[in-house]
N, C-alpha and C positions, 0 to 999 in steps of 0.2 A: 623066283626070289634068290637074290644073290647072298653069298656068304660074306661073314666079315674076316678079313685077313689079319692074322697076327704073327709077326715076325719076332723070333726069339734068336739068341746068339747060338745056342747049342742045338744039335740034332737030337740028342737025349731028351731034351726038356719039350721038343715037338711030341713024343710019344706020351709023355706024362700028360700034357696039356689036352691031346686028342681024347685020352681016356677021361679026362675030368671034364671037358667041355662038350664033347660030342660032335656030332656031324654038321652041327649048324655054322661052325667055325673052320675056316681054312688056316692051318698052321704051317709055316714054313721056317727053315733055318737059314740064318743069314751066311754061315760059314760054309 
């Protein structure tokens, strides 16, 4: 099963979202 990709503007937000959403999402920073 593939992961959903979420792109946010700052690397700090990736850490917060990874903790909140878990491993089923792939979260990357655009900067």
